[in-house]
C-alpha positions as CSV (number, residue, x, y, z in Angstrom):
1,X,-8.6,24.7,7.2
2,X,-8.0,27.0,4.5
3,X,-10.1,26.5,1.5
4,X,-12.6,28.6,-0.6
5,X,-16.3,28.4,0.5
6,X,-18.6,26.8,-2.4
7,X,-21.9,28.6,-3.5
8,X,-24.4,25.8,-2.3
9,X,-24.3,22.7,-0.5
10,X,-24.5,20.8,-3.8
11,X,-21.1,22.1,-5.0
12,X,-17.8,20.5,-3.8
13,X,-15.7,22.0,-1.2
14,X,-12.4,22.8,-2.8
15,X,-8.5,22.9,-1.8
16,X,-5.3,23.4,-3.2
17,X,-2.3,21.1,-2.7
18,X,1.2,22.0,-3.9
19,X,2.9,18.5,-5.3
20,X,6.2,17.6,-7.3
21,X,3.9,17.3,-10.4
22,X,2.1,20.5,-10.1
23,X,-0.7,22.3,-8.2
24,X,-3.4,19.9,-7.4
25,X,-6.8,20.7,-6.8
26,X,-9.0,18.6,-4.2
27,X,-12.6,18.5,-4.0
28,X,-14.9,17.1,-1.4
29,X,-18.8,16.7,-1.2
30,X,-20.9,14.9,1.3
31,X,-17.9,13.9,3.4
32,X,-16.0,12.2,0.6
33,X,-13.4,12.9,-1.8
34,X,-15.1,13.6,-5.0
35,X,-12.1,14.9,-7.4
36,X,-8.3,15.2,-7.6
37,X,-6.9,17.1,-10.7
38,X,-3.5,18.6,-11.5
39,X,-3.7,22.1,-13.0
40,X,-3.5,21.9,-17.1
41,X,-4.7,18.5,-17.2
42,X,-7.4,17.3,-19.4
43,X,-10.9,17.0,-17.9
44,X,-9.9,19.0,-15.1
45,X,-12.9,19.8,-12.7
46,X,-15.1,17.0,-14.7
47,X,-17.8,16.1,-14.2
48,X,-18.5,18.7,-11.7
49,X,-18.2,21.9,-13.9
50,X,-15.1,23.4,-12.1
51,X,-12.5,25.3,-14.1
52,X,-9.1,26.3,-13.4
53,X,-10.3,29.8,-12.9
54,X,-12.0,28.8,-9.7
55,X,-9.1,26.6,-8.4
56,X,-6.6,29.4,-9.0
57,X,-7.5,31.7,-5.7
58,X,-7.5,28.6,-3.6
59,X,-4.9,28.5,-0.6
60,X,-2.5,25.7,-0.2
61,X,-3.4,23.6,2.5
62,X,-0.8,23.5,5.1
63,X,1.2,20.3,5.8
64,X,-0.2,18.0,8.4
65,X,-3.5,20.4,8.8
66,X,-5.9,19.3,11.5
67,X,-9.6,18.8,10.3
68,X,-10.1,22.1,12.1
69,X,-14.0,21.8,12.1
70,X,-15.9,24.2,9.9
71,X,-14.3,27.0,8.2
72,X,-15.3,29.4,5.7
73,X,-18.6,27.4,4.8
74,X,-16.9,24.1,4.5
75,X,-18.7,21.4,6.5
76,X,-16.9,19.6,9.2
77,X,-17.2,16.4,7.1
78,X,-15.8,17.8,3.8
79,X,-13.0,19.5,5.8
80,X,-11.9,16.3,7.1
81,X,-12.1,14.5,3.7
82,X,-9.7,17.3,2.6
83,X,-7.5,16.8,5.2
84,X,-7.3,13.1,5.1
85,X,-6.6,13.3,1.2
86,X,-3.9,16.0,1.9
87,X,-2.3,13.6,4.4
88,X,-2.5,10.5,1.9
89,X,-0.9,12.7,-0.8
90,X,2.1,14.1,1.7
91,X,2.7,10.3,2.3
92,X,2.5,9.3,-1.2
93,X,5.0,12.0,-2.4
94,X,7.4,10.9,0.7
95,X,7.6,7.6,-1.0
96,X,5.2,5.6,1.0
97,X,2.5,3.6,-0.2
98,X,-0.6,4.9,1.8
99,X,-3.9,2.7,1.3
100,X,-6.5,4.5,-0.9
101,X,-9.0,2.3,1.2
102,X,-8.6,4.7,4.3
103,X,-10.2,7.8,2.1
104,X,-14.0,7.7,1.6
105,X,-14.1,8.5,-2.3
106,X,-17.4,8.8,-4.2
107,X,-16.2,9.9,-8.0
108,X,-19.0,10.4,-10.4
109,X,-19.0,8.5,-13.6
110,X,-20.7,5.8,-15.7
111,X,-21.1,2.2,-14.3
112,X,-18.3,1.0,-17.1
113,X,-16.0,4.0,-15.7
114,X,-16.4,3.0,-12.1
115,X,-15.6,-0.7,-13.3
116,X,-12.2,0.6,-14.9
117,X,-11.4,2.8,-12.2
118,X,-12.0,-0.2,-9.8
119,X,-9.5,-2.3,-11.8
120,X,-7.0,0.5,-11.8
121,X,-7.2,0.7,-8.0
122,X,-6.1,-2.8,-7.9
123,X,-2.7,-2.3,-9.7
124,X,-0.1,-2.4,-6.9
125,X,2.5,0.3,-6.3
126,X,5.1,0.2,-8.6
127,X,3.7,-1.8,-11.2
128,X,1.6,-1.3,-14.2
129,X,-1.3,-3.0,-16.6
130,X,-1.9,-2.5,-20.2
131,X,-5.3,-1.4,-21.4
132,X,-5.6,-4.5,-23.0
133,X,-5.0,-6.3,-19.5
134,X,-7.7,-4.1,-17.8
135,X,-10.2,-4.9,-20.7
136,X,-9.4,-8.8,-20.6
137,X,-10.0,-8.4,-16.8
138,X,-13.4,-6.9,-17.2
139,X,-14.6,-9.4,-20.0
140,X,-13.7,-12.0,-17.5
141,X,-16.0,-10.6,-15.1
142,X,-18.8,-10.3,-17.7
143,X,-18.3,-6.7,-18.7
144,X,-18.2,-5.8,-22.4
145,X,-14.8,-3.9,-22.7
146,X,-12.2,-3.3,-25.3
147,X,-8.7,-1.4,-24.8
148,X,-10.1,1.9,-26.4
149,X,-13.1,1.9,-24.1
150,X,-10.8,1.2,-21.2
151,X,-8.4,4.1,-22.4
152,X,-11.5,6.4,-22.5
153,X,-12.5,5.8,-19.1
154,X,-8.9,5.8,-17.6
155,X,-8.6,9.3,-19.2
156,X,-11.8,10.6,-17.5
157,X,-10.6,9.2,-14.0
158,X,-11.5,12.2,-11.6
159,X,-9.4,11.1,-8.7
160,X,-5.7,11.4,-10.2
161,X,-2.9,9.6,-8.2
162,X,-5.4,8.2,-5.7
163,X,-7.0,5.9,-8.2
164,X,-3.8,5.3,-10.3
165,X,-4.6,6.0,-13.8
166,X,-0.8,6.7,-14.2
167,X,-0.2,2.8,-13.8
168,X,-2.0,2.1,-16.9
169,X,-0.1,1.7,-20.1
170,X,-0.3,1.0,-23.7
171,X,1.5,-2.6,-24.6
172,X,4.2,-0.6,-26.7
173,X,4.7,2.4,-24.8
174,X,3.9,4.4,-21.7
175,X,0.4,5.6,-23.0
176,X,-1.5,8.7,-22.8
177,X,-2.2,10.7,-19.4
178,X,-4.8,13.4,-18.7
179,X,-2.0,15.3,-16.8
180,X,0.7,14.8,-19.5
181,X,3.5,12.8,-20.4
182,X,5.9,14.4,-18.1
183,X,3.8,13.8,-14.9
184,X,3.5,10.4,-15.8
185,X,7.0,9.8,-16.2
186,X,7.6,11.7,-13.0
187,X,5.2,9.1,-10.8
188,X,6.6,6.1,-12.6
189,X,10.2,7.1,-11.6
190,X,8.8,7.9,-7.9
191,X,7.0,4.5,-7.4
192,X,10.3,2.8,-9.2
193,X,12.6,4.5,-6.8
194,X,10.3,3.7,-3.6
195,X,8.7,0.4,-4.4
196,X,11.6,-1.7,-2.9
197,X,11.9,0.1,0.1
198,X,8.3,-0.2,0.9
199,X,8.3,-4.0,-0.2
């Protein structure tokens, strides 16, 4: 599996994926997916200190790659996590609705951020929720939350697309998106066009 080696065992293994919304960078550590960002997005590589200069020379993962064991210093577990994420992305961009539950993910964040990300993960394919709806859902579960706080956590989501922050919108408009309005609009249109065919 082509990917750059990493400086130490604590740093994520990285790989690139060419997608319809731009070049994606995937990060795995300890056999789990920990990051998925698009070039140019806000908070790229956060909270792992990875910048776009590191991502630029990464080789694009081949389509339907095998796990391939260890490669260029990347553990077999991390290679398998990157391959699983690549397969998930291929299915998603092909108009399918792959379950994120099949990916082992351990993103870093505060407890509040993780609660918001879990709420985002429950938004069905092709649907949306507002920041206010998620805040109300969290308050019902005993978590103090405001729409503004939810928006901050949504913007810090380190697992773009897989944890579908693009499905979170403002009450009267599309709302912000770390990867930009054009990417969010593309994802909306993609899911709207394919939602009925996947039921």
